[in-house]
C-alpha atoms as one frame of an Amber mdcrd trajectory, in Angstrom:
protein
   3.891   8.822 -16.463   3.402   8.501 -12.699   6.289   8.173 -10.115   5.294
   6.517  -6.683   7.652   6.387  -3.805   7.185   4.460  -0.430   8.218   5.200
   3.035   7.714   3.738   6.405   8.711   0.386   6.267  10.865  -1.426   8.989
  11.057  -3.884  11.720   8.439  -4.081  14.342   7.232  -6.547  17.020   4.121
  -8.573  16.825   1.055  -6.770  18.146   2.690  -3.294  17.300   1.845  -0.719
  14.505   3.489   0.449  11.400   2.322   3.207   9.092   3.376   3.189   5.269
   3.119   6.101   2.875   3.159   6.562  -0.732   3.344   9.741  -2.502   2.646
  10.317  -6.273   4.030  12.588  -8.745   3.905  13.029 -12.498   0.525  12.786
 -14.365  -1.501  12.515 -10.842  -4.929  13.794 -12.342  -4.830  10.480 -14.432
  -4.828   8.278 -11.252  -7.853   6.447 -10.333  -7.290   3.694  -7.653  -4.450
   3.621  -5.516  -3.377   0.940  -2.843  -1.155  -1.645  -1.601   0.192  -5.186
  -2.378   2.728  -7.379  -0.746   4.811 -10.273  -1.739   6.599 -12.371   0.865
   9.474 -14.738   0.026   8.412 -17.581  -2.063   4.836 -16.333  -2.455   2.920
 -14.336  -5.088   2.354 -10.679  -4.963  -1.024 -10.304  -3.087  -3.577  -7.346
  -3.033  -3.472  -6.012   0.534  -5.859  -2.813   0.283  -7.011  -0.167  -2.225
  -8.939   2.769  -2.257 -10.615   4.132  -5.434 -10.835   7.832  -6.347 -14.331
   7.983  -4.748 -12.979   6.708  -1.456 -14.317   2.831  -1.754 -11.969   0.440
   0.020 -11.105  -2.945  -0.301  -9.263  -5.240   1.711  -7.702  -8.651   1.653
  -9.330 -11.022   4.130  -6.096 -11.348   5.933  -5.676  -7.791   6.809  -9.367
  -6.843   7.186  -9.977  -5.393  10.673  -6.284  -4.554  11.374  -5.303  -2.474
   8.288  -6.820   0.978   7.028  -5.916   2.400   3.819  -6.338   6.175   3.379
  -5.789   8.833   0.744  -5.032  12.518   0.684  -6.015  13.758  -2.607  -4.472
  17.220  -1.744  -1.078  15.647  -0.875  -1.295  12.914  -3.552  -0.667  10.372
  -1.088  -1.846   7.005  -0.035  -1.256   5.562   3.288  -1.520   2.044   5.127
  -2.049   2.108   8.588  -1.010  -1.444   9.943  -1.968  -2.385  13.515  -1.734
  -5.357  15.448   0.987  -6.934  12.987   1.553 -10.524  12.807   4.468 -12.319
  11.631   3.002 -13.475   8.660   2.342  -9.818   7.507   6.184  -9.766   6.909
   6.803  -8.888   3.176   7.884  -6.065   0.808   4.943  -3.752   0.521   4.438
  -2.122  -3.149   2.380   1.037  -3.687   0.869   1.012  -6.745  -2.123   3.215
  -8.742  -4.349   2.709 -11.916  -4.772   5.366 -14.372  -7.203   6.635 -16.831
  -7.780   6.874 -19.652  -4.430   4.820 -20.552  -5.106   2.096 -18.171  -1.326
   1.873 -17.405  -0.439   0.614 -13.849   2.303   1.981 -12.121   4.346   0.639
  -9.128   6.645   1.938  -6.388  10.175   0.446  -5.688   8.873  -1.531  -2.516
   9.334  -1.030   1.179  10.382  -4.043   3.613   8.201  -4.731   6.438   9.633
  -7.212   9.004   7.409  -8.409  12.033   9.209 -10.305  14.523   7.309 -12.573
  16.973
């Protein structure tokens, strides 16, 4: 079992920055990829960014160039630096991780990000 706890959400104005952090605990040696999804009201949950155990990153086209995902392997954290935020970035952001060999996926409780125009 892996437990993920997010922090750092809140209300910001368009053009500002925000940093989300997620800390993993439990069977952390089984974690492979970590990352962030988001879900806006009335929309499906979508992948924002992820980072593999080897440090390879992927971003959605909507955040590429503005958001940066990073990982601290010593602290078992994954962060999402959100720069130049836009109102359309408003959503609940969820931290997740994949595990090996079980293949189980774990999720945090979500943190609200609201961007005002």
